C-alpha positions, 0 to 999 in steps of 0.5 A: 095821330093814330098808330098804324095797326100791326100785321098778324095771322088770322084764320079765314075759312079754316086757313091761315092768312096774313092780315097786313096793313101797308101802303097800297097808294101807289097802287091806288087801292084801299085794300087787296086779297092775294090768294096765292099769298094768302094775304089780306092787305089794308091801306094804311091810310085808311081809318075809322069805318072806311078801314072796317068796311075795307077789311070786311070787304077783302075778308069777303074776297078771301071766303067767297072768291066767286062772289061778284065785286058788287055783292061784296062791296054791298055786304061789306058796307052793311056789315061794317055799317052795323058794327060801327053802330055797335061800338066796334072800333080798332085801338089804332082809331082811337074810337074816331070815325 
């Protein structure tokens, strides 16, 4: 079973944010962008291209808080699909989709 990725500090549009991998099941969420905490969270149950899509999605919210949910979803899925086709994987995925 793949390991859960570790949380880390990242830079988003010139600001320091936390990218956290934690359980969001009780909230029934795949991901969450918390502007007040400058934290992007991705549910630990996410794997493969779905995790990549969620990371892209929440980072877009962090960068463009004004963008509509529809726009963010479309752009995130496009980015994740292209990155996945190019072979980008998290070590925790062991290359599996």
